[in-house]
N, C-alpha and C positions, 0 to 999 in steps of 0.2 A: 729308430726311425718310425714315424707315424704311419698308420694304415693309409695306403695310397688308393685314391678313387678318381677315375676319369669321368667327368660329367659331360654328357652329350648335350647338344644344343637344345633338344626338346625339354630337358630337365631345367635348363636355365631360362627358358622362354617366359613362363608365367612368373610374375613378380613375387607373389607370395611364396610359391614353392622354391624359387631361386633364393629368396631371402632366408627361408628356413634351412635349406641345404647349406648355405654359406655361413649362417649364424652358428649352426651346429659344428661346422668345420672350424670356425673362429674360436670355439671353446675347446678345441683340441681333439675332437672325436676322430677326425681323419684329416688327411691332407688332400685338398681338391686339385685336380688338374684339368686343363682344357688346352686347345690349340688355337693358333691364329685363324685357322679355317673355321673352327667352331665359333669363335668370337665374331668373325665376319658374317657368318650365317645368322648368328643371333641378332646382330645389329640390323642386317637386311630384313629379317623376319619381323623384328619389332617395328620397323618403319613401314614396311609394305603391308604385312598381314594384320598387325595390331594397331596400325595408324598412330604409333608413338612418334612424337616430333623427333626429327633427327638429332637435335641437341639433347633431348632427354635420353634417347638411346645411347648416345655417345657418353653422356654423363654417367649413366648406369654402368656401362662397361668400364669407364675410367675408375669408378669407385671399386668395382670388382678387382681390377688389376692392381689398384693401390692396396687393397686389403690383402691380396694374395699375390705378391710380386713373383713368387716362385712357381705359380700355377701353370704358366704358359710353357708348352712343349713345342719345340721346333726340330727340324732336321729329320723328319719322318718320311720324306718323299720317296726315297729308294725302297723303303720297306713296304710301301703301299702295293707295289707290283707283285709282291709275293703272297699277298693275302687272298683268301678265298671267300670272305664274307661278301655281302651285297656291295656292289661297286660304289654306291653312294656313301657307304659306311667305312670304306677302307681308310680314309684319312683319319677317322675317329679311332679305329682299332690300332692303326700304326702309331698314332700319338700315345694311346693308352699303353701300348707295349713299351715304347721308349721311356714313358714316365714310370715304368715298373709298377703300374697300377694292378692291384689284385682284382678289382672290379671295374666294369664299365657300366655306369648308371645311365639307363635309357628306357624310354617307353617303347622303343622300336626293337623289341627282342627278336623279332623274325629276321631282322637284318644281320643279326649276329648269332648264327647257329653254333651250338656247342662244339660241333666237330671242327669248326674254323677257329674257335677260341682256345679249346683245351690244350693243343700243343704249345700255345703261347703263354700259358699260365694265367689267362684272364677269364673271368666269368662275366657274362652280361646279366645285370640285375635290374629289375624294375625299381623305380624310386620308392614305391610303397614298401617293398621288401627291404630295400637299403635302409630306409628310415626306421622301419621296425627293428632291424638289427641294431641300429644305433641306440634306439630306446631300450632294447634288451641289454646291451652291453654297458650303456652309460645312462641310466635313467635320470640320475640327479643332474648330470651335465645337460641332457636334452631339456630337462625342466628349466634349468637356469637359462639356457639359450632361448627357449620359447618365451619365458618371462621377460628377458631382455628385449626380444623382438617386439613384444606387445608394448612395452614401455617406450620404445623408440617411435612408434607410430603416434604422432600427435595431431596430424592434420589430414584426415580426421582421426580421432582416437579410435582404437579398436579394443576388443576384448579377446581373450584366448578362445572362447567359444566361437566368436565370429571368424577368427583365423582358422580354426579347425573346420568350420563349415566351408570356407574357401578352399582349404586343402583337400577336403573330400571331393569337392567339385573339380579340383585340378588333377585328380587321378591318384590320390593317395588316401582313399577312404578308410582302409584298415588302420593305417597309422593314426589318422585323426580319431578314429574310434578308440584305439588303445590309449592315446594321450588323455582322452576324456576319463578313462578309468583311474588315472594317476592323480594324486593330490599333490601337485607341485608346490603349492603354498606351504605345505608342511615339510618340504625337502630343503634343508639348508646346508647339509654337509656334502663334501665331495663324495663321489662314488668311487 
């Protein structure tokens, strides 16, 4: 069974960070999970806060669900009432527990105190730390994923340095810095 990680809405919100997270997952580093509540919040936030056209937000979510049909976790409502984390994060933690996720990847670490998560076997992890772990565990895989991501962007074209600059601004600056240290062009074998 692959390493299980639950992705909070805030990690899926920014297009580039979301793309990196899911591309690394598509290469087999981990299995991503989310819930219908996370997806509804994502769609709402994209449309309201980021002024993304509703059709574009719906398309992005449909592509995520198509790429990861097993990612969605349901049936966590009863578990929510037993949790002691921040009330707005209970649906996230409940779904993470049902998904048997080892980590809950979020920028909102204060909403998920260790004492609320430890008895459940889940750790809240910042996306910078999560991606650094993936880079440490699977450097060649992460390199292939990033190379693939850059090649997919054709309108406009992008470079790996420009993606890393965007990632640094999106809240994962240490990961971006560490990727710059690697020479992924020279990496061709599996890790």
